C-alpha positions in Angstrom: 25.3 -30.4 34.4 27.5 -29.3 37.2 25.3 -27.5 39.5 23.7 -29.2 42.6 20.1 -29.4 43.2 18.0 -28.9 46.4 15.1 -31.1 47.2 12.0 -29.5 49.1 9.4 -31.9 50.5 6.2 -30.2 51.7 4.5 -32.1 54.6 1.4 -31.8 56.6 0.2 -34.7 58.7 1.9 -37.1 56.4 2.5 -40.0 58.6 0.9 -42.2 56.0 2.6 -40.7 52.9 6.0 -39.5 54.2 7.9 -43.0 54.4 6.9 -43.7 50.5 8.3 -40.2 49.5 11.4 -40.2 51.5 12.1 -43.7 50.7 11.8 -42.9 47.0 14.2 -39.7 47.8 16.9 -42.1 49.1 17.0 -44.0 45.9 16.8 -40.9 43.6 19.6 -40.5 41.3 21.2 -37.1 40.3 23.4 -34.2 41.9 21.3 -33.8 45.1 22.9 -31.4 47.5 20.4 -31.4 50.2 16.9 -32.6 51.3 14.6 -30.0 53.1 11.3 -31.3 54.6 9.1 -28.2 55.1 6.6 -28.9 57.8 3.1 -27.4 58.1 2.7 -27.7 61.8 1.8 -31.3 61.5 0.0 -32.8 64.6 0.4 -36.6 63.7 4.0 -36.7 64.7 5.2 -37.2 61.0 7.7 -34.4 61.1 9.5 -36.2 64.0 9.9 -39.3 61.9 12.0 -37.6 59.2 15.3 -38.2 61.1 14.5 -42.0 61.0 13.2 -42.2 57.6 15.9 -40.1 55.9 18.6 -39.0 58.2 20.4 -36.6 55.6 17.1 -34.5 55.4 16.7 -31.2 57.4 13.3 -30.3 59.0 12.0 -26.8 58.6 9.3 -26.3 60.9 6.6 -23.8 60.2 4.5 -22.4 63.1 1.2 -22.7 61.5 -0.4 -24.5 58.6 -0.2 -21.9 55.8 -1.1 -24.5 53.1 1.4 -25.9 50.4 1.9 -22.6 49.0 3.4 -21.2 52.1 5.5 -24.2 52.6 6.9 -24.4 49.0 7.8 -20.7 49.4 9.7 -21.3 52.8 11.5 -24.3 50.9 12.5 -22.1 48.1 13.9 -19.4 50.4 15.7 -22.0 52.7 17.2 -23.8 49.7 20.9 -23.2 48.9 20.7 -24.0 45.1 19.1 -22.2 42.4 17.4 -25.3 40.9 14.9 -26.9 43.4 13.0 -30.1 43.1 9.8 -29.4 44.9 7.3 -32.3 45.8 4.4 -33.0 48.0 4.6 -35.7 50.7 2.2 -38.1 48.6 4.7 -38.0 45.8 6.6 -41.1 44.9 9.3 -40.5 42.1 11.0 -42.8 40.1 14.6 -43.3 40.7 15.6 -41.4 37.3 13.1 -38.6 37.4 15.6 -35.9 38.5 18.0 -37.1 35.7 15.4 -37.0 32.9 14.3 -33.4 34.1 17.8 -32.0 34.2 18.6 -33.5 30.7 15.3 -31.9 29.4 16.1 -28.6 30.9 19.6 -28.6 29.4 18.4 -29.7 25.9 15.6 -27.2 25.8 17.5 -23.9 25.7 16.9 -20.5 27.6 13.7 -19.4 29.4 12.6 -22.7 31.1 11.3 -21.9 34.7 9.5 -25.2 35.4 9.7 -28.9 34.4 7.2 -31.6 35.6 7.0 -35.4 34.9 4.0 -37.3 34.1 2.1 -38.1 37.3 0.3 -41.4 37.5 -1.7 -42.9 40.1 0.3 -45.0 42.8 -2.2 -47.8 42.7 -2.8 -47.8 39.0 0.6 -46.5 37.5 -0.6 -47.2 33.9 -3.1 -44.4 34.2 -2.2 -40.6 34.0 -3.5 -38.3 36.9 -1.8 -34.9 35.8 0.2 -34.1 32.7 0.2 -30.3 32.8 -2.6 -28.4 30.9 -3.5 -25.2 29.2 -5.5 -22.2 30.5 -9.4 -21.8 30.2 -10.6 -18.2 30.0 -13.4 -19.2 32.6 -10.3 -19.5 35.0 -9.8 -23.4 34.9 -7.0 -25.7 33.9 -7.6 -27.7 30.8 -6.0 -30.8 32.0 -4.0 -33.1 29.6 -4.4 -36.8 29.5 -6.6 -36.5 32.7 -7.2 -40.2 33.8 -6.0 -41.5 30.5 -4.3 -44.9 30.0 -0.5 -44.2 29.4 -0.8 -46.1 26.1 -3.3 -43.7 24.7 -1.8 -40.5 26.4 -1.2 -37.9 24.0 2.3 -36.6 23.6 5.8 -38.0 23.8 9.2 -36.7 24.7 9.5 -33.2 26.1 6.1 -31.3 25.6 5.7 -27.5 26.3 2.5 -26.8 28.3 1.0 -23.7 29.6 0.3 -24.9 33.3 2.2 -27.2 35.7 0.7 -29.2 38.4 2.6 -29.3 41.7 2.9 -33.0 42.6 6.5 -32.9 41.6 8.2 -30.0 39.9 11.8 -28.9 38.9 11.9 -25.3 39.3 14.1 -22.2 39.0 14.1 -20.8 42.3 15.2 -17.4 41.1 12.6 -16.9 38.5 9.9 -17.9 40.8 10.9 -16.0 43.7 11.0 -12.9 41.4 7.3 -13.1 41.1 6.8 -14.0 44.9 6.6 -17.6 44.3 3.3 -19.3 44.9 0.5 -16.9 46.0 -0.2 -17.8 49.7 -3.6 -16.5 49.5 -5.0 -19.5 47.7 -4.0 -21.8 50.5 -4.6 -24.7 48.1 -6.3 -25.1 44.7 -5.6 -22.9 41.8 -2.3 -21.9 43.2 -0.5 -23.8 40.4 -2.9 -22.2 37.7 -1.9 -18.7 39.1 1.9 -19.2 39.3 2.0 -21.1 35.7 -0.1 -18.1 34.2 2.3 -15.3 35.6 5.3 -17.3 34.6 3.9 -17.8 30.9 2.5 -14.2 30.8 6.2 -12.9 31.1 7.5 -15.3 28.3 9.0 -18.2 30.5 8.5 -21.8 29.4 7.0 -24.8 31.2 7.9 -28.2 30.1 6.4 -31.7 30.7 8.7 -34.6 30.4 6.5 -37.5 29.4 8.7 -40.3 30.3 9.6 -39.1 33.8 7.2 -40.4 36.0 6.2 -39.8 39.6 3.5 -41.8 41.4 0.8 -40.0 43.2 -0.8 -41.2 46.4 -3.8 -40.1 48.1 -3.9 -36.2 47.9 -5.1 -34.0 50.6 -7.6 -35.4 52.9 -11.0 -33.6 53.0 -10.1 -31.4 49.9 -8.9 -33.9 47.1 -11.5 -35.7 45.4 -11.0 -38.9 42.9 -14.2 -41.1 43.6 -17.0 -41.5 45.9 -20.5 -40.1 45.9 -19.7 -37.0 48.2 -17.8 -33.9 46.7 -16.0 -32.1 49.5 -17.6 -29.1 50.8 -14.4 -27.4 51.5 -13.5 -28.0 47.8 -16.6 -26.1 46.7 -15.5 -23.3 48.7 -12.1 -23.2 47.8 -13.1 -23.5 44.1 -15.5 -20.8 44.3 -13.2 -18.5 46.1 -10.0 -19.3 44.4 -11.3 -19.2 40.9 -12.4 -15.6 41.3 -9.0 -14.7 42.9 -7.3 -16.1 39.7 -9.3 -14.1 37.4 -9.3 -10.9 39.4 -5.3 -11.2 39.9 -4.4 -12.1 36.3 -6.7 -11.0 33.5 -6.6 -7.8 32.1 -9.8 -5.5 32.2 -10.4 -5.9 28.5 -10.2 -9.8 28.7 -12.7 -9.7 31.8 -15.2 -7.8 29.6 -14.7 -10.0 26.7 -15.2 -13.0 28.8 -18.0 -12.1 30.8 -21.0 -13.9 29.4 -19.0 -17.1 29.4 -17.8 -16.4 33.0 -21.5 -15.8 33.9 -22.7 -18.9 32.4 -19.9 -21.0 34.2 -20.6 -19.3 37.7 -24.4 -20.4 37.2 -23.4 -23.9 36.3 -20.8 -24.1 39.3 -23.6 -22.8 41.7 -26.0 -25.2 40.4 -23.3 -28.1 41.2 -22.6 -26.6 44.5 -26.4 -27.0 45.4 -26.7 -30.4 44.0 -23.6 -31.4 46.2 -25.3 -29.6 49.3 -22.6 -26.9 49.4 -24.4 -23.8 48.3 -23.6 -21.9 51.5 -20.0 -22.9 51.0 -20.0 -21.6 47.3 -21.6 -18.3 48.4 -18.9 -17.8 51.3 -16.2 -18.4 48.8 -17.6 -16.0 46.3 -17.8 -13.5 49.3 -14.4 -13.7 50.3 -13.2 -13.3 46.5 -15.2 -10.0 46.5 -13.5 -8.7 49.6 -10.0 -9.2 47.8 -11.4 -7.9 44.4 -10.0 -4.3 44.5 -6.6 -5.3 46.2 -6.0 -8.1 43.3 -7.2 -5.7 40.5 -4.6 -3.3 41.8 -1.8 -5.9 41.7 -2.9 -6.9 38.1 -2.7 -3.3 36.9 0.8 -2.9 38.6 2.4 -5.9 36.9 0.6 -5.5 33.6 3.5 -3.8 31.9 6.0 -6.5 32.9 4.0 -9.0 30.8 5.1 -10.0 27.5 2.3 -12.4 26.4 -1.3 -11.2 26.2 -4.2 -13.1 27.5 -5.6 -13.9 24.0 -2.6 -15.9 23.2 -2.7 -17.8 26.6 -6.4 -18.5 26.9 -8.3 -21.2 25.4 -12.1 -22.1 25.2 -11.9 -25.7 26.5 -12.5 -28.4 26.9 -14.0 -28.8 30.4 -12.7 -31.8 32.3 -14.5 -34.1 34.7 -13.1 -36.6 37.0 -14.7 -40.1 36.2 -16.5 -40.1 39.5 -18.5 -37.0 38.5 -18.9 -38.2 34.6 -20.5 -41.2 35.9 -23.9 -39.2 36.3 -25.6 -39.0 32.8 -27.2 -35.6 34.0 -23.9 -34.2 35.1 -22.2 -35.5 31.7 -24.8 -33.9 29.6 -24.6 -30.8 31.5 -20.8 -30.5 31.0 -21.1 -31.2 27.1 -23.7 -28.5 26.9 -21.6 -26.2 29.0 -18.5 -26.9 27.0 -20.1 -26.2 24.0 -21.5 -22.7 24.8 -18.2 -21.7 26.4 -16.3 -22.6 23.3 -18.8 -20.9 21.1 -18.5 -17.6 23.1 -14.8 -17.6 23.2 -14.6 -17.7 19.3 -16.1 -14.2 19.6 -14.5 -13.2 22.9 -11.1 -14.1 22.0 -11.1 -11.3 19.3 -12.4 -8.8 21.7 -9.7 -9.8 24.2 
């Protein structure tokens, strides 16, 4: 393990979070060569505090807020090492995270492009937040161990997963940039699903290192959702738009045709959820924006199809659908989710053969 690692922190208005993240980086063990803080045109002065919080860090200032995708890509391009530890400003890594991720990479053999630690809640570190996942044919992530107590979480050691969640990732910069990095059209939400799918479709590997831990703080204001009665309207818009972008960008024509009944059913259910959340107009606006990109996205999928080595049918699953506990508190929504999940699974037993 002779090579050095670049650390890239993505920041937007992180005055509340950045002291915790940079404080943890100061204690991080491993072959760190540089720390870059890529700032998405913050307006809260957080970027100006980097020199005080971590004097060795270099700030890369972006002129506009293009979302975490643009900032991560800028960080990859600015990093001087092939392996990059990329984290959001609300991630607080344990001191041994980098050492454990590098050890897992070295033991895993060829083809590893991304490794992630197990993400736990900052205020409840005995409960899993994100632990990787699988691909649902409806254009979703089947999240592993979502909100599960660590003692009941499934998996130990190093686990191969299909989808990584970018709270903190150790990535092969060259592999990611060969694919164009994170697709900046997403802005936020579904960008991890898209990047993971493109990597896995080319036979590259993603690992979850279960004993490496990162604590996850509050998420993105106005978009992230953990608790409370009000589901963010901006999240409804992004979900409706970005899910369709993912489907158009990645699934072959035969797969889309095979999945159509399940996709239509999920569309109906998501629209009903948007109406119940008072965000029907946001859902319609998201779908309209995705329709405007559809032909461009389908052309991209066709161009990239010959470079794939793993087909949709091998990558996609039929479930389960995962709810946050806040949404699952509603008996009506819980029952609707059970019925929807059963219907989607039932169709995919047929659709998978057609795909």
